[in-house]
Phi, psi and omega in degrees: 000127177299156182279346181290131193258115179062063175222155175257110177256170181301330181278356184251147173293157186296341180272001184303135177250107186230158182225158184262015186296317181291329174298314178296317180304312182291326176296316180294324177300325181282320189266339186229093181305326180296333179295316179299320179296315180296320180296319179297317180297318181291320179294326175296319177295315181298321178297317179297321178293317182295326181275357181078013179278345176214153181228154182293146174267358182290117178261345183230178175288138175270132180256124181256112172293135186240137167241129179255117178263105178273113180247116191232139176263334177234164179298323181299324182287349179278075188302143185278172182300323182298321179293320176298313181295326178296325178291319177299322177300318180296313180302317182292325175290312187293318183280350176252008182057040178248007176286127183304327184285357173299340177295345181274357177301131180305143183310325183297337183244006184299326180287346179273341182298136192234147165269116182280354177056047175228134175232159188232134179229136172299136181301144177251349179228133180275177183300337178271002180087009180268153178300146180212157173276350185083011180230128172247155182226128183226120172279137184229151173275353182281123183289325178200151182251166176234207183267014182273006176071016178300326182296345182267009183229126179296329181284350181245016176100003181247217180223134180296149177291147165278162185308123189288344177274358181237341184219150162270114176275126174239120176261128177246124191198172169285133179241140178269178177058026179061021174298139171263332179173172172200164181224168172249124176299158174302146177107353182271181181299137181298328184293342180239014185284130177147202188228141178240132184228136172298136185301328182272005173240025186243127178070196186234004182229186173060241185276355182301130189236132179299147006268018181244048187244020179245014175080008186279344172300315179293321177302313179300311185289322175294328172304315175299318180301332177264014173080025171272138181260167173299141189297335181269356174083011173054045176249031186073224179255017177281186183237024183254353181280167180212144171264007178061033177232121188289333187262014170253125185298149172301140189218139183268072178092176182283159171252153181231162176071225181225082183296160174264140178275136357272149177240108192261144172204167175054034179055038184260028174297155003271346189272333174075206184285144172272061187294342180278004177289142181299343182261017169263190184247018183289170177300159180306318184288348183258359179244133184201026178205148158253162178254169177300320179295322176293321178297326177294321175296322176298318177303313181299324179290316183284342172272346185247250188291342178248027173289157176110345175286149189289153175277151179228112180308133182303132181094355178292149181290000000 
C-alpha cells in the first residue's frame, strides 16, 4: 500500500480514498529525532491504557477549540462560513456517537461503537486574546499544495499555525495529486501540528463533492490527530500490520467505495473487515463508527501530549 493517505495515483482506481498522514509520519521520523522519542512515549502510554494498566482521568467531555485556516487560490475555494460550520457539526456528531448512521453498524459490532467524549468548537479568542470567528482567510498564488506542509507557512503561500497546545488547526485548501487530506500525529513540531483538508472534501455544503461530501475526511484526519491509525495497520495488503486496537478485526489492506457486509480478508470470517470504521478508506456514506478501543487510544492522547484542552460538562450547549 502506498504511504500517501487518501490520494488517487495512476495505480489506484478513481474512487480510491487515500490520505498523506503516513507519508508525513515517515518524513518526520527522518527529519525530527524528537518526534520518534515522543511517538514511542505515546505508544507506551496507549499500550498501558489498552491493557488496562492505566485509565483516563477525564471525567467530562474534552472541548477542542478549532481554528479553520481557509487558504484559497480561486474564489470557489474560499469556502463560506456555512460550510465551515457544517464540518464542525459532523465532527461533533461523529466523535460523540450521535451520527444517525451509527445505527447501520452491523449487530455483531454495535456494542463496540464508541462515544469518544470529544467535542469541537470554533475558537472565540485568537492567540492575542482578541475576539475571533475561528476562521482565517488567505488568498494564495499557490495553485495546489502537497504533504510538505507549505500550506502551514505564510512565507510559502499558506497561513501560520496558531499555538497547537491551545487550538486544533485545520487548513482547508486546494490539494494536488488528488489528496483529500492529511494530519500530523501527536508528538510532531508545533508549527506544523494540525489537519489539512481538500476544500471539496470539507463539510457538507458549498464545494463539498460526492462521494466525499459528508465531512468524513475531516473525521478521519482528526482521528489521526488524536493518534488513531489506519484500521489495517499500513502493511500494504498483507495481514501482519496492526492499528494497536484489540477490538478492530485484522484486515488485509484498505477498503474503497461502499462494500457490502461482510467483506472478508485475512481469514477474518464470518464477520470480516470493519470497513465502516472511520479509519478505513471507504466513501463518506459508508463509514460511521469508532470503537471502544479507539476511544481508549484517544483517552491516552488527551491525557498525554494533547492534555490541557478544557473540559466541557456533558450535555453543555
